[in-house]
PyMOL commands that place a pseudoatom at each C-alpha (Angstrom):
pseudoatom trace, name=CA, resn=MET, resi=1, chain=A, elem=C, hetatm=0, pos=[-56.423, -35.096, 72.340]
pseudoatom trace, name=CA, resn=SER, resi=2, chain=A, elem=C, hetatm=0, pos=[-57.468, -35.368, 68.960]
pseudoatom trace, name=CA, resn=ARG, resi=3, chain=A, elem=C, hetatm=0, pos=[-54.546, -35.952, 66.118]
pseudoatom trace, name=CA, resn=GLN, resi=4, chain=A, elem=C, hetatm=0, pos=[-55.319, -35.298, 62.697]
pseudoatom trace, name=CA, resn=LEU, resi=5, chain=A, elem=C, hetatm=0, pos=[-53.302, -35.153, 58.927]
pseudoatom trace, name=CA, resn=LEU, resi=6, chain=A, elem=C, hetatm=0, pos=[-54.115, -31.872, 57.616]
pseudoatom trace, name=CA, resn=SER, resi=7, chain=A, elem=C, hetatm=0, pos=[-52.632, -32.176, 54.886]
pseudoatom trace, name=CA, resn=VAL, resi=8, chain=A, elem=C, hetatm=0, pos=[-50.389, -34.661, 52.812]
pseudoatom trace, name=CA, resn=GLN, resi=9, chain=A, elem=C, hetatm=0, pos=[-47.960, -33.446, 50.367]
pseudoatom trace, name=CA, resn=VAL, resi=10, chain=A, elem=C, hetatm=0, pos=[-45.521, -34.989, 47.649]
pseudoatom trace, name=CA, resn=GLY, resi=11, chain=A, elem=C, hetatm=0, pos=[-42.606, -33.396, 45.566]
pseudoatom trace, name=CA, resn=LEU, resi=12, chain=A, elem=C, hetatm=0, pos=[-40.303, -33.801, 42.348]
pseudoatom trace, name=CA, resn=ALA, resi=13, chain=A, elem=C, hetatm=0, pos=[-36.893, -33.401, 42.519]
pseudoatom trace, name=CA, resn=ARG, resi=14, chain=A, elem=C, hetatm=0, pos=[-35.694, -30.427, 40.374]
pseudoatom trace, name=CA, resn=LYS, resi=15, chain=A, elem=C, hetatm=0, pos=[-32.728, -27.876, 40.188]
pseudoatom trace, name=CA, resn=VAL, resi=16, chain=A, elem=C, hetatm=0, pos=[-32.884, -24.825, 41.672]
pseudoatom trace, name=CA, resn=GLN, resi=17, chain=A, elem=C, hetatm=0, pos=[-30.616, -21.577, 42.075]
pseudoatom trace, name=CA, resn=ILE, resi=18, chain=A, elem=C, hetatm=0, pos=[-29.015, -21.298, 45.947]
pseudoatom trace, name=CA, resn=GLN, resi=19, chain=A, elem=C, hetatm=0, pos=[-26.144, -19.065, 46.489]
pseudoatom trace, name=CA, resn=GLY, resi=20, chain=A, elem=C, hetatm=0, pos=[-25.215, -18.801, 42.866]
pseudoatom trace, name=CA, resn=ARG, resi=21, chain=A, elem=C, hetatm=0, pos=[-25.445, -22.636, 42.120]
pseudoatom trace, name=CA, resn=SER, resi=22, chain=A, elem=C, hetatm=0, pos=[-27.676, -24.892, 40.594]
pseudoatom trace, name=CA, resn=ILE, resi=23, chain=A, elem=C, hetatm=0, pos=[-28.976, -27.667, 43.149]
pseudoatom trace, name=CA, resn=LEU, resi=24, chain=A, elem=C, hetatm=0, pos=[-30.889, -30.519, 43.025]
pseudoatom trace, name=CA, resn=THR, resi=25, chain=A, elem=C, hetatm=0, pos=[-33.581, -30.374, 45.769]
pseudoatom trace, name=CA, resn=ALA, resi=26, chain=A, elem=C, hetatm=0, pos=[-37.119, -31.978, 46.182]
pseudoatom trace, name=CA, resn=ILE, resi=27, chain=A, elem=C, hetatm=0, pos=[-37.769, -29.797, 49.322]
pseudoatom trace, name=CA, resn=HIS, resi=28, chain=A, elem=C, hetatm=0, pos=[-40.803, -27.990, 47.292]
pseudoatom trace, name=CA, resn=LYS, resi=29, chain=A, elem=C, hetatm=0, pos=[-43.470, -30.285, 48.222]
pseudoatom trace, name=CA, resn=THR, resi=30, chain=A, elem=C, hetatm=0, pos=[-47.438, -29.686, 46.899]
pseudoatom trace, name=CA, resn=PRO, resi=31, chain=A, elem=C, hetatm=0, pos=[-50.671, -31.386, 48.391]
pseudoatom trace, name=CA, resn=VAL, resi=32, chain=A, elem=C, hetatm=0, pos=[-52.292, -34.331, 47.007]
pseudoatom trace, name=CA, resn=ASP, resi=33, chain=A, elem=C, hetatm=0, pos=[-55.836, -34.911, 46.627]
pseudoatom trace, name=CA, resn=GLY, resi=34, chain=A, elem=C, hetatm=0, pos=[-58.201, -37.838, 47.578]
pseudoatom trace, name=CA, resn=PRO, resi=35, chain=A, elem=C, hetatm=0, pos=[-55.785, -41.273, 49.170]
pseudoatom trace, name=CA, resn=THR, resi=36, chain=A, elem=C, hetatm=0, pos=[-51.981, -40.948, 48.471]
pseudoatom trace, name=CA, resn=PRO, resi=37, chain=A, elem=C, hetatm=0, pos=[-50.239, -44.702, 48.298]
pseudoatom trace, name=CA, resn=VAL, resi=38, chain=A, elem=C, hetatm=0, pos=[-47.529, -45.339, 51.146]
pseudoatom trace, name=CA, resn=THR, resi=39, chain=A, elem=C, hetatm=0, pos=[-44.793, -47.875, 50.261]
pseudoatom trace, name=CA, resn=PRO, resi=40, chain=A, elem=C, hetatm=0, pos=[-42.317, -48.755, 52.188]
pseudoatom trace, name=CA, resn=LEU, resi=41, chain=A, elem=C, hetatm=0, pos=[-39.501, -45.888, 50.542]
pseudoatom trace, name=CA, resn=GLY, resi=42, chain=A, elem=C, hetatm=0, pos=[-42.330, -43.509, 51.313]
pseudoatom trace, name=CA, resn=LEU, resi=43, chain=A, elem=C, hetatm=0, pos=[-45.317, -41.809, 49.588]
pseudoatom trace, name=CA, resn=LEU, resi=44, chain=A, elem=C, hetatm=0, pos=[-46.049, -42.706, 45.540]
pseudoatom trace, name=CA, resn=GLY, resi=45, chain=A, elem=C, hetatm=0, pos=[-44.771, -39.906, 43.656]
pseudoatom trace, name=CA, resn=ASP, resi=46, chain=A, elem=C, hetatm=0, pos=[-42.348, -38.223, 45.895]
pseudoatom trace, name=CA, resn=GLU, resi=47, chain=A, elem=C, hetatm=0, pos=[-38.770, -37.694, 45.243]
pseudoatom trace, name=CA, resn=GLN, resi=48, chain=A, elem=C, hetatm=0, pos=[-35.760, -37.255, 47.468]
pseudoatom trace, name=CA, resn=ALA, resi=49, chain=A, elem=C, hetatm=0, pos=[-32.823, -35.421, 45.870]
pseudoatom trace, name=CA, resn=ASP, resi=50, chain=A, elem=C, hetatm=0, pos=[-30.448, -36.303, 47.655]
pseudoatom trace, name=CA, resn=PRO, resi=51, chain=A, elem=C, hetatm=0, pos=[-31.022, -40.140, 49.614]
pseudoatom trace, name=CA, resn=SER, resi=52, chain=A, elem=C, hetatm=0, pos=[-27.351, -40.012, 51.969]
pseudoatom trace, name=CA, resn=VAL, resi=53, chain=A, elem=C, hetatm=0, pos=[-29.437, -37.166, 54.097]
pseudoatom trace, name=CA, resn=HIS, resi=54, chain=A, elem=C, hetatm=0, pos=[-33.017, -38.155, 53.014]
pseudoatom trace, name=CA, resn=GLY, resi=55, chain=A, elem=C, hetatm=0, pos=[-35.358, -40.996, 52.048]
pseudoatom trace, name=CA, resn=GLY, resi=56, chain=A, elem=C, hetatm=0, pos=[-34.087, -44.429, 52.550]
pseudoatom trace, name=CA, resn=LEU, resi=57, chain=A, elem=C, hetatm=0, pos=[-36.053, -46.858, 55.158]
pseudoatom trace, name=CA, resn=ASP, resi=58, chain=A, elem=C, hetatm=0, pos=[-35.580, -44.748, 58.400]
pseudoatom trace, name=CA, resn=LYS, resi=59, chain=A, elem=C, hetatm=0, pos=[-36.849, -41.491, 56.273]
pseudoatom trace, name=CA, resn=ALA, resi=60, chain=A, elem=C, hetatm=0, pos=[-39.261, -42.699, 54.214]
pseudoatom trace, name=CA, resn=VAL, resi=61, chain=A, elem=C, hetatm=0, pos=[-42.120, -39.899, 55.678]
pseudoatom trace, name=CA, resn=TYR, resi=62, chain=A, elem=C, hetatm=0, pos=[-41.471, -36.291, 56.940]
pseudoatom trace, name=CA, resn=ALA, resi=63, chain=A, elem=C, hetatm=0, pos=[-43.971, -35.369, 59.199]
pseudoatom trace, name=CA, resn=TYR, resi=64, chain=A, elem=C, hetatm=0, pos=[-44.094, -31.500, 60.573]
pseudoatom trace, name=CA, resn=PRO, resi=65, chain=A, elem=C, hetatm=0, pos=[-46.819, -29.715, 63.364]
pseudoatom trace, name=CA, resn=SER, resi=66, chain=A, elem=C, hetatm=0, pos=[-49.410, -27.667, 61.904]
pseudoatom trace, name=CA, resn=GLU, resi=67, chain=A, elem=C, hetatm=0, pos=[-48.773, -25.531, 64.968]
pseudoatom trace, name=CA, resn=HIS, resi=68, chain=A, elem=C, hetatm=0, pos=[-45.691, -24.055, 63.861]
pseudoatom trace, name=CA, resn=TYR, resi=69, chain=A, elem=C, hetatm=0, pos=[-46.620, -22.372, 60.431]
pseudoatom trace, name=CA, resn=GLY, resi=70, chain=A, elem=C, hetatm=0, pos=[-47.019, -19.245, 62.707]
pseudoatom trace, name=CA, resn=PHE, resi=71, chain=A, elem=C, hetatm=0, pos=[-43.462, -18.906, 63.625]
pseudoatom trace, name=CA, resn=TRP, resi=72, chain=A, elem=C, hetatm=0, pos=[-42.470, -19.442, 60.452]
pseudoatom trace, name=CA, resn=GLN, resi=73, chain=A, elem=C, hetatm=0, pos=[-44.379, -16.881, 59.082]
pseudoatom trace, name=CA, resn=GLU, resi=74, chain=A, elem=C, hetatm=0, pos=[-43.691, -14.499, 61.716]
pseudoatom trace, name=CA, resn=ALA, resi=75, chain=A, elem=C, hetatm=0, pos=[-39.958, -15.584, 61.124]
pseudoatom trace, name=CA, resn=ARG, resi=76, chain=A, elem=C, hetatm=0, pos=[-39.984, -14.832, 57.406]
pseudoatom trace, name=CA, resn=ARG, resi=77, chain=A, elem=C, hetatm=0, pos=[-41.840, -11.391, 57.721]
pseudoatom trace, name=CA, resn=ALA, resi=78, chain=A, elem=C, hetatm=0, pos=[-39.364, -10.488, 60.661]
pseudoatom trace, name=CA, resn=ALA, resi=79, chain=A, elem=C, hetatm=0, pos=[-36.493, -11.286, 57.950]
pseudoatom trace, name=CA, resn=GLY, resi=80, chain=A, elem=C, hetatm=0, pos=[-38.155, -9.575, 55.057]
pseudoatom trace, name=CA, resn=ALA, resi=81, chain=A, elem=C, hetatm=0, pos=[-38.843, -12.649, 53.165]
pseudoatom trace, name=CA, resn=SER, resi=82, chain=A, elem=C, hetatm=0, pos=[-42.541, -12.080, 52.797]
pseudoatom trace, name=CA, resn=GLY, resi=83, chain=A, elem=C, hetatm=0, pos=[-45.339, -9.341, 53.416]
pseudoatom trace, name=CA, resn=PHE, resi=84, chain=A, elem=C, hetatm=0, pos=[-47.756, -9.193, 56.083]
pseudoatom trace, name=CA, resn=ASP, resi=85, chain=A, elem=C, hetatm=0, pos=[-50.401, -10.730, 54.660]
pseudoatom trace, name=CA, resn=ASP, resi=86, chain=A, elem=C, hetatm=0, pos=[-48.328, -13.660, 52.986]
pseudoatom trace, name=CA, resn=SER, resi=87, chain=A, elem=C, hetatm=0, pos=[-48.738, -16.990, 54.304]
pseudoatom trace, name=CA, resn=LEU, resi=88, chain=A, elem=C, hetatm=0, pos=[-47.233, -20.394, 54.030]
pseudoatom trace, name=CA, resn=PRO, resi=89, chain=A, elem=C, hetatm=0, pos=[-48.840, -23.190, 52.425]
pseudoatom trace, name=CA, resn=PHE, resi=90, chain=A, elem=C, hetatm=0, pos=[-48.777, -26.891, 54.015]
pseudoatom trace, name=CA, resn=GLY, resi=91, chain=A, elem=C, hetatm=0, pos=[-45.694, -28.324, 52.400]
pseudoatom trace, name=CA, resn=SER, resi=92, chain=A, elem=C, hetatm=0, pos=[-43.459, -25.436, 52.947]
pseudoatom trace, name=CA, resn=MET, resi=93, chain=A, elem=C, hetatm=0, pos=[-41.172, -27.158, 55.291]
pseudoatom trace, name=CA, resn=GLY, resi=94, chain=A, elem=C, hetatm=0, pos=[-40.642, -30.069, 53.315]
pseudoatom trace, name=CA, resn=GLU, resi=95, chain=A, elem=C, hetatm=0, pos=[-42.929, -31.979, 55.105]
pseudoatom trace, name=CA, resn=ASN, resi=96, chain=A, elem=C, hetatm=0, pos=[-45.058, -34.901, 53.197]
pseudoatom trace, name=CA, resn=LEU, resi=97, chain=A, elem=C, hetatm=0, pos=[-47.338, -34.779, 56.257]
pseudoatom trace, name=CA, resn=THR, resi=98, chain=A, elem=C, hetatm=0, pos=[-48.981, -31.698, 58.233]
pseudoatom trace, name=CA, resn=LEU, resi=99, chain=A, elem=C, hetatm=0, pos=[-50.146, -32.740, 61.329]
pseudoatom trace, name=CA, resn=ALA, resi=100, chain=A, elem=C, hetatm=0, pos=[-52.408, -31.155, 64.041]
pseudoatom trace, name=CA, resn=GLY, resi=101, chain=A, elem=C, hetatm=0, pos=[-52.054, -32.195, 67.593]
pseudoatom trace, name=CA, resn=LEU, resi=102, chain=A, elem=C, hetatm=0, pos=[-48.641, -33.676, 67.853]
pseudoatom trace, name=CA, resn=MET, resi=103, chain=A, elem=C, hetatm=0, pos=[-45.247, -31.546, 68.790]
pseudoatom trace, name=CA, resn=GLU, resi=104, chain=A, elem=C, hetatm=0, pos=[-42.186, -32.696, 69.070]
pseudoatom trace, name=CA, resn=ASN, resi=105, chain=A, elem=C, hetatm=0, pos=[-41.648, -32.720, 72.555]
pseudoatom trace, name=CA, resn=GLU, resi=106, chain=A, elem=C, hetatm=0, pos=[-45.011, -35.304, 72.962]
pseudoatom trace, name=CA, resn=VAL, resi=107, chain=A, elem=C, hetatm=0, pos=[-43.397, -37.741, 70.182]
pseudoatom trace, name=CA, resn=TRP, resi=108, chain=A, elem=C, hetatm=0, pos=[-40.859, -40.102, 70.989]
pseudoatom trace, name=CA, resn=VAL, resi=109, chain=A, elem=C, hetatm=0, pos=[-38.282, -42.368, 69.155]
pseudoatom trace, name=CA, resn=GLY, resi=110, chain=A, elem=C, hetatm=0, pos=[-40.131, -45.854, 68.288]
pseudoatom trace, name=CA, resn=ASP, resi=111, chain=A, elem=C, hetatm=0, pos=[-44.068, -44.559, 68.585]
pseudoatom trace, name=CA, resn=VAL, resi=112, chain=A, elem=C, hetatm=0, pos=[-45.722, -45.183, 66.387]
pseudoatom trace, name=CA, resn=LEU, resi=113, chain=A, elem=C, hetatm=0, pos=[-48.641, -43.262, 64.350]
pseudoatom trace, name=CA, resn=ARG, resi=114, chain=A, elem=C, hetatm=0, pos=[-51.613, -45.197, 63.752]
pseudoatom trace, name=CA, resn=PHE, resi=115, chain=A, elem=C, hetatm=0, pos=[-53.916, -44.443, 60.738]
pseudoatom trace, name=CA, resn=ALA, resi=116, chain=A, elem=C, hetatm=0, pos=[-57.342, -45.922, 59.014]
pseudoatom trace, name=CA, resn=ASP, resi=117, chain=A, elem=C, hetatm=0, pos=[-54.830, -48.081, 56.248]
pseudoatom trace, name=CA, resn=CYS, resi=118, chain=A, elem=C, hetatm=0, pos=[-51.240, -47.688, 57.478]
pseudoatom trace, name=CA, resn=ALA, resi=119, chain=A, elem=C, hetatm=0, pos=[-48.686, -47.103, 60.830]
pseudoatom trace, name=CA, resn=LEU, resi=120, chain=A, elem=C, hetatm=0, pos=[-45.223, -44.992, 60.321]
pseudoatom trace, name=CA, resn=ARG, resi=121, chain=A, elem=C, hetatm=0, pos=[-42.840, -45.371, 63.465]
pseudoatom trace, name=CA, resn=VAL, resi=122, chain=A, elem=C, hetatm=0, pos=[-41.113, -42.321, 65.001]
pseudoatom trace, name=CA, resn=VAL, resi=123, chain=A, elem=C, hetatm=0, pos=[-37.361, -42.904, 63.807]
pseudoatom trace, name=CA, resn=GLN, resi=124, chain=A, elem=C, hetatm=0, pos=[-35.595, -38.932, 64.517]
pseudoatom trace, name=CA, resn=PRO, resi=125, chain=A, elem=C, hetatm=0, pos=[-36.191, -35.820, 64.172]
pseudoatom trace, name=CA, resn=ARG, resi=126, chain=A, elem=C, hetatm=0, pos=[-35.678, -33.589, 61.193]
pseudoatom trace, name=CA, resn=GLU, resi=127, chain=A, elem=C, hetatm=0, pos=[-31.623, -31.639, 60.548]
pseudoatom trace, name=CA, resn=PRO, resi=128, chain=A, elem=C, hetatm=0, pos=[-32.480, -28.548, 58.583]
pseudoatom trace, name=CA, resn=CYS, resi=129, chain=A, elem=C, hetatm=0, pos=[-29.427, -27.801, 55.226]
pseudoatom trace, name=CA, resn=PHE, resi=130, chain=A, elem=C, hetatm=0, pos=[-28.358, -25.215, 53.750]
pseudoatom trace, name=CA, resn=LYS, resi=131, chain=A, elem=C, hetatm=0, pos=[-31.445, -25.465, 51.206]
pseudoatom trace, name=CA, resn=PHE, resi=132, chain=A, elem=C, hetatm=0, pos=[-34.187, -24.880, 54.061]
pseudoatom trace, name=CA, resn=ASN, resi=133, chain=A, elem=C, hetatm=0, pos=[-32.697, -21.593, 54.204]
pseudoatom trace, name=CA, resn=ALA, resi=134, chain=A, elem=C, hetatm=0, pos=[-33.128, -21.006, 50.534]
pseudoatom trace, name=CA, resn=ALA, resi=135, chain=A, elem=C, hetatm=0, pos=[-36.484, -22.382, 51.132]
pseudoatom trace, name=CA, resn=MET, resi=136, chain=A, elem=C, hetatm=0, pos=[-37.520, -20.078, 53.976]
pseudoatom trace, name=CA, resn=GLY, resi=137, chain=A, elem=C, hetatm=0, pos=[-36.291, -16.906, 52.225]
pseudoatom trace, name=CA, resn=PHE, resi=138, chain=A, elem=C, hetatm=0, pos=[-33.934, -15.908, 54.687]
pseudoatom trace, name=CA, resn=ALA, resi=139, chain=A, elem=C, hetatm=0, pos=[-30.468, -16.914, 55.801]
pseudoatom trace, name=CA, resn=GLY, resi=140, chain=A, elem=C, hetatm=0, pos=[-31.564, -17.636, 59.429]
pseudoatom trace, name=CA, resn=ALA, resi=141, chain=A, elem=C, hetatm=0, pos=[-34.051, -20.444, 58.953]
pseudoatom trace, name=CA, resn=VAL, resi=142, chain=A, elem=C, hetatm=0, pos=[-31.278, -23.364, 59.949]
pseudoatom trace, name=CA, resn=LYS, resi=143, chain=A, elem=C, hetatm=0, pos=[-30.657, -21.386, 62.634]
pseudoatom trace, name=CA, resn=ALA, resi=144, chain=A, elem=C, hetatm=0, pos=[-34.171, -20.228, 63.952]
pseudoatom trace, name=CA, resn=MET, resi=145, chain=A, elem=C, hetatm=0, pos=[-35.260, -24.195, 63.697]
pseudoatom trace, name=CA, resn=ALA, resi=146, chain=A, elem=C, hetatm=0, pos=[-32.826, -25.521, 65.948]
pseudoatom trace, name=CA, resn=MET, resi=147, chain=A, elem=C, hetatm=0, pos=[-32.905, -22.645, 68.526]
pseudoatom trace, name=CA, resn=SER, resi=148, chain=A, elem=C, hetatm=0, pos=[-37.103, -23.435, 68.507]
pseudoatom trace, name=CA, resn=GLY, resi=149, chain=A, elem=C, hetatm=0, pos=[-36.429, -26.828, 67.928]
pseudoatom trace, name=CA, resn=HIS, resi=150, chain=A, elem=C, hetatm=0, pos=[-39.407, -26.822, 65.471]
pseudoatom trace, name=CA, resn=CYS, resi=151, chain=A, elem=C, hetatm=0, pos=[-37.729, -29.573, 63.818]
pseudoatom trace, name=CA, resn=GLY, resi=152, chain=A, elem=C, hetatm=0, pos=[-40.956, -32.239, 62.304]
pseudoatom trace, name=CA, resn=PHE, resi=153, chain=A, elem=C, hetatm=0, pos=[-39.708, -35.681, 62.386]
pseudoatom trace, name=CA, resn=TYR, resi=154, chain=A, elem=C, hetatm=0, pos=[-38.846, -38.789, 60.025]
pseudoatom trace, name=CA, resn=LEU, resi=155, chain=A, elem=C, hetatm=0, pos=[-41.069, -41.551, 59.919]
pseudoatom trace, name=CA, resn=ALA, resi=156, chain=A, elem=C, hetatm=0, pos=[-40.208, -45.275, 58.709]
pseudoatom trace, name=CA, resn=VAL, resi=157, chain=A, elem=C, hetatm=0, pos=[-43.633, -47.543, 57.478]
pseudoatom trace, name=CA, resn=ASP, resi=158, chain=A, elem=C, hetatm=0, pos=[-44.429, -50.204, 59.498]
pseudoatom trace, name=CA, resn=GLU, resi=159, chain=A, elem=C, hetatm=0, pos=[-47.386, -50.749, 57.815]
pseudoatom trace, name=CA, resn=PRO, resi=160, chain=A, elem=C, hetatm=0, pos=[-47.798, -49.343, 53.878]
pseudoatom trace, name=CA, resn=GLY, resi=161, chain=A, elem=C, hetatm=0, pos=[-51.404, -48.476, 52.844]
pseudoatom trace, name=CA, resn=GLN, resi=162, chain=A, elem=C, hetatm=0, pos=[-52.552, -45.341, 52.062]
pseudoatom trace, name=CA, resn=LEU, resi=163, chain=A, elem=C, hetatm=0, pos=[-53.549, -41.453, 53.579]
pseudoatom trace, name=CA, resn=ARG, resi=164, chain=A, elem=C, hetatm=0, pos=[-56.095, -39.375, 53.182]
pseudoatom trace, name=CA, resn=ALA, resi=165, chain=A, elem=C, hetatm=0, pos=[-55.703, -35.770, 54.004]
pseudoatom trace, name=CA, resn=GLY, resi=166, chain=A, elem=C, hetatm=0, pos=[-58.635, -34.588, 56.876]
pseudoatom trace, name=CA, resn=GLU, resi=167, chain=A, elem=C, hetatm=0, pos=[-58.071, -38.066, 58.498]
pseudoatom trace, name=CA, resn=PRO, resi=168, chain=A, elem=C, hetatm=0, pos=[-57.480, -38.869, 62.493]
pseudoatom trace, name=CA, resn=PHE, resi=169, chain=A, elem=C, hetatm=0, pos=[-54.555, -40.849, 63.932]
pseudoatom trace, name=CA, resn=GLU, resi=170, chain=A, elem=C, hetatm=0, pos=[-53.785, -42.336, 66.770]
pseudoatom trace, name=CA, resn=LEU, resi=171, chain=A, elem=C, hetatm=0, pos=[-50.427, -42.256, 68.479]
pseudoatom trace, name=CA, resn=VAL, resi=172, chain=A, elem=C, hetatm=0, pos=[-49.599, -45.814, 69.832]
pseudoatom trace, name=CA, resn=PRO, resi=173, chain=A, elem=C, hetatm=0, pos=[-46.219, -45.210, 72.525]
pseudoatom trace, name=CA, resn=GLY, resi=174, chain=A, elem=C, hetatm=0, pos=[-42.984, -47.397, 71.949]
pseudoatom trace, name=CA, resn=SER, resi=175, chain=A, elem=C, hetatm=0, pos=[-40.661, -47.828, 74.841]
pseudoatom trace, name=CA, resn=ARG, resi=176, chain=A, elem=C, hetatm=0, pos=[-39.858, -44.082, 75.602]
pseudoatom trace, name=CA, resn=GLN, resi=177, chain=A, elem=C, hetatm=0, pos=[-36.410, -43.749, 76.121]
pseudoatom trace, name=CA, resn=THR, resi=178, chain=A, elem=C, hetatm=0, pos=[-35.997, -40.632, 73.942]
pseudoatom trace, name=CA, resn=SER, resi=179, chain=A, elem=C, hetatm=0, pos=[-38.203, -38.052, 72.861]
pseudoatom trace, name=CA, resn=ILE, resi=180, chain=A, elem=C, hetatm=0, pos=[-37.291, -36.130, 69.361]
pseudoatom trace, name=CA, resn=ALA, resi=181, chain=A, elem=C, hetatm=0, pos=[-36.953, -32.996, 71.155]
pseudoatom trace, name=CA, resn=GLU, resi=182, chain=A, elem=C, hetatm=0, pos=[-34.414, -34.443, 73.170]
pseudoatom trace, name=CA, resn=LEU, resi=183, chain=A, elem=C, hetatm=0, pos=[-32.667, -35.932, 70.451]
pseudoatom trace, name=CA, resn=PHE, resi=184, chain=A, elem=C, hetatm=0, pos=[-32.709, -32.385, 68.400]
pseudoatom trace, name=CA, resn=LYS, resi=185, chain=A, elem=C, hetatm=0, pos=[-31.243, -30.602, 71.615]
pseudoatom trace, name=CA, resn=ALA, resi=186, chain=A, elem=C, hetatm=0, pos=[-28.509, -33.609, 71.636]
pseudoatom trace, name=CA, resn=ARG, resi=187, chain=A, elem=C, hetatm=0, pos=[-27.867, -32.668, 68.077]
pseudoatom trace, name=CA, resn=LEU, resi=188, chain=A, elem=C, hetatm=0, pos=[-28.144, -28.464, 68.316]
pseudoatom trace, name=CA, resn=TYR, resi=189, chain=A, elem=C, hetatm=0, pos=[-24.609, -27.740, 68.637]
pseudoatom trace, name=CA, resn=LYS, resi=190, chain=A, elem=C, hetatm=0, pos=[-24.135, -29.144, 64.446]
pseudoatom trace, name=CA, resn=HIS, resi=191, chain=A, elem=C, hetatm=0, pos=[-26.563, -26.041, 63.673]
pseudoatom trace, name=CA, resn=LEU, resi=192, chain=A, elem=C, hetatm=0, pos=[-24.875, -23.224, 65.292]
pseudoatom trace, name=CA, resn=ARG, resi=193, chain=A, elem=C, hetatm=0, pos=[-21.719, -23.420, 64.228]
for i in range(1, 193): cmd.bond("trace and resi %d" % i, "trace and resi %d" % (i + 1))
show_as sticks, trace
zoom trace
């Protein structure tokens, strides 16, 4: 199967208004042109607003399957958050890496994504918070992610280097004890309360 890194995104923490409060967030990511350095703590130029739930060695990079973008465009239209022709640019899920050819049910904790100049290890699924609702523009986005399983996954940096949009990557299997889809489903109850 052909797997490819379609886009690389970074973002700086900034204050936005969410439910009448000023909240610091770095969920808004924008594409990077050219090679992007990858350090043990993530992509150069990327910030996390709340290090208690994002970033660090085990959540250095967030990857998201491009195949889910159609689902989110339709969910936003159905919720009245966007027009029929509106599209979501890569990075809209808050991801650093937009991938093609790798879904949550095909990746396991401990698997390694090997790129030409770095290696990233799969650690855990994303657990969305209220900031995701604000980024998507409708109150049911967190629940939609929980119900669909379209969560993406966090990666640790095993081998620092650089990444470039358009490059292929290989999935190197780990111990294959827990898939990202299974782990996310086990944590589902948190998002449905």
